[in-house]
N, C-alpha and C positions, 0 to 999 in steps of 0.2 A: 180529237179526230180520232176517231176508234181506225187500228193497230194497222187492219187491210179493208182498206175502203174497195166501197163495188165501185168503181168506171165503168159505165159503157162501154164497150169494147168496140168501139168506131175513134177512140177517144183512144188507144192501146197501136194504133199499127206500125212494125215494125219496118223496118228503117229496109228497103231492097236495094242491091247492087246497080243498077241499071238507073234508080235515078240520082241515086249520089255522083252518078256517071255525067248524067245530065248537069246534073247543080255543078260539077268542074266545070263541063265546058261550057257553059255561061259565063261563069267565071275567068275561066283562058278569053270569051268574044272580050269581055270589057276592057280586060288584061293589051289586048290588042285594039280595040281607041282606044285608049291611053298611050300607048303608045309611037299609036300616030299620030294622036294629039302632042307628044312630046319633040315631032318633027315642025308639024308644023305653027303650033302655037307655042315657042318656046320661053317665050313670058309670064307661062302658067306653069312653068316647071313645078314646084313648089306642090298644087295642088292633084299634075300628075301623077308624082310622088308616092303619095296621101291616097292619092285613092286603086292605086298596085297596089301600094303596101293593107288597106283593107281585103283585097282579093285574095291576098299570099294568106291573110289572115284566116281569111276562110280556108282556102285551102286545109288549113289543121283544124276547123271543125267540122267542115265534110268525112275527111280520113277518121278524125276521132270518129262520127259516128258507124262508122264501117266498124269502130275495134270494135261496138257490141253486135253487132251477126251470131250467132250460132252457130257458130266455126271455126275450126283451128288451122285448117292450113288453106294456102289461098291457093285457089283458081285464075284461068286464062283474068277471069273479069275482077277477081279482085287485084290482079300484079296490075292489072290495067288502070284502076282507081288508083293504086299506089306512083305509077308511071307520072296521073295528069295532077294528085292532090297533094302527095308524101314524097316525095323526091325533090322538088321547086322548093320546098321548106324545113329540106334537109333530111325527112327525116322518113321508116317504113313504117307498115300497117306493124307490122311487127315489133319493133321499136314502140310504139305508140299504146298496140294491143297491150304489149306486160308492163306499161309503170300502170297505168289508167284504171284496167277491169284491177290492178291490184288496190287506188286509188279507191275506187267504188270500196273496194271486198271491205276493205280497211280504213274507211272514214272516222274520225272522230278517234282514233286507237295511235301505240305509238308506231308502227304500223307502214304509216298514213307518210313518204318521204312528199308528200305537194307540200311544196311552203304555203302558211295561210299566215294575212294580216297579222302582225304585234298588237296586242292590247295598246297600250304605251303611245304616245304623242302620237299627230301626221309624221311629224318631219321622221318616226324612226322606220313605217309603212314604204316612205319616201326614198332612205335609205336602201332598201326592201327589193324593191326595186333595178333600184338601178346596178345590186346584183343582179337581180332574172333578168334585166331587159338583152341578158348577149346568151340566153338560151340556145338564138338557132347559131351562134360559133357555139355555142358547147357542143351541138348535134353534130356541126362539121366536125368537128378533134374527133365526135365519136366513128362516122368512118372509118380512117383508117386503123384504126384504134381495134374496133371490129372487125375487122379484116383479119388486122393478129390475132383478136383472141379464135378468129374460125378456124387459124390455122396452128395455133400455136395454144394446145387446154389449158396449160398453169395460171394463162391472163386470164379467163373468160371470170373467174371467182370476181374475178375487181375489176373487169368490166363492166355483169351484174349492177356490181353494188354500186359505182361509181354513173355509169352513164345510162340505167336500164332499172336504175332508182330501187334496188333489190333490198328490203329488210327482214330478209326470213331468219338470216347468220348460218343461209343450211351452204352445204359445200356443193357453186353449181358448176364444175367441171363438164359431168356428164349430161345436164341440164337440159336434151330436144329444146327444152324454148329456148336460152338459152343461147344452142345451136343457130337454130333458123335464124336469133337478131344479128347473130357476128352474120350467119352468111348474106342475107340480108340488105347488110351494111354493105359489100361491093359495089352495087348496084347507084348506093349515093359517093360511092368515089369515083365511081366513072363518069357518073354526073357531074362531076367536080371538079375533076381533069378536064371533061369539054368546058364550061364556065371558065376556066383559068382561062386556058386558054383561046377561048374571046375575049377573053378582060385587057390578053396582052395585044389581040390584034383592034381592039375596036371600043380599050380604055372610056370615051366616054361616057357612051352611048350602054357599055355594060352596065358601067356604077351609073349611072341618071334613071336605066332601066331595071335595075333588077338590083345592083347589093344597094339602093340604101335603102330601095321600100323593102326588101329581105329585113336590116336593121328596124325601120317601121312595125313589120309586122310581130319582131321579135317583141319590139316595146309594149304593142298595143295584146302582146300572149301577155304577160307580164304582168298590163293592167290585169287585166282579165280573170286570174290568175287571183288576185288578190280580192277582185272585188267581188268576186262568185263564190267566195267562204270565208268565216267569221272568225275571228280571235280565239272562239272557242276550241278545246281541246279537252281530250281523254273520255268526248259526250258519250262514247261506243257505237257500237249498229243497232241503235231502237232508230222505232218513227223521233219518235223525241229528240236522238241525237240530231238526224239528217236537218232536223224543223230550227237547229239550234247551231249547228257547224256549215251548211249552207245559205248561202241569200242568194234574192234570183236581184236584174240589178241591167244598165242598157235596155230598158226596154223601149226608148223611144223611134224613130226618125236614123235621128244620128246617131246618137249608138250598134242601133241595128249594122248600119253604112260602114264602122272602121270597127269601135270596138266590142262588142258582139254580134256577130254577125249569122242569120242561120239559125236567129233564134237559138241561141247557142245561151246567154240572159233569164232565157227558163229556168233558172239550173237547180231551183228546190224538184218543180216537178221532173227535172230528172235525172235529181240524185232517186227520187221517189218508187220512177217507172224507167231505168235508163235504157231499154231494149226498144223503146217509145222516139221513131225517124223524129229529126226537129222539127217533120213541117207539127208535128198536130203536137205541137207545149204550145201554145198560144188558147189551144182549146180545152186544153190537158187543165192548163193553171184558171182559163175561166171555170172551168167546172168546179172547177175543189176553191173557189173562193168563192160561188157560188154556194155548194156547200156545206162550208164549214170555215167563214170567213172571222169565225176569232180565235181560231189556229193557224189559218193565214199567214206567216207571217209580213210587211207590208219591204217591197222594195228597196233596197239602199240605195237606188233615182233610179228617174226616168230616160 
């Protein structure tokens, strides 16, 4: 595969915030239908919980696409998207943008803080998944700590290291980007206070309709993180490094519904072209398979 393939421009369309807002609205509509199902068909509660978990997982993928937009500050439309797809899964556009863009920039190097599946036997990957399954509860803890770091500058470097996965070893006390992430956590804290109040008032409805699906989404996200990367390390930021350290997965309908929603399983082409919108990734992958079939890796599983 050449270092820079000449890809047809119609396959390289970028994400647009109005499109992402529509995607989030569609997921909210499905959640609303599932909530009605919980009321009218209690025997099917496990199915509806799983379906809601998949939609919450999709929220994270939608917000992820927004982090690749060529902007540095939130406008009103991005703030709306964050409210629809970020805060319900306990994160902000600022925080996800901070660690995710650094993941892309340092993919295959020591400064990439994202966990990769171990190279050993399968049970080691299971143990790592059991650790990563608490990723969303960890983000919940980030909220109040972020507000403290916003108010207390000495906490910002630790906040950036632990919660934003910064591996630069730099002093982050006066980092405008870290301060913006900490300030954005205020919205998360206010949302969680509302969730707490509603849970105290309607414990069963909130547990089944939101808290259990949220933990399910956390487990699905952890599985996806381990599926979309390989055990390969120290590959460097090269074309061969991307082809070696990332992999496609979950391309079938079931996985698209739960494990890799919104085409995020087309992960190799996402790393090759990070700013390409999620809806274009299937066609982009098909183009690479047609033109470079001997170079493009096979998917982990469909």
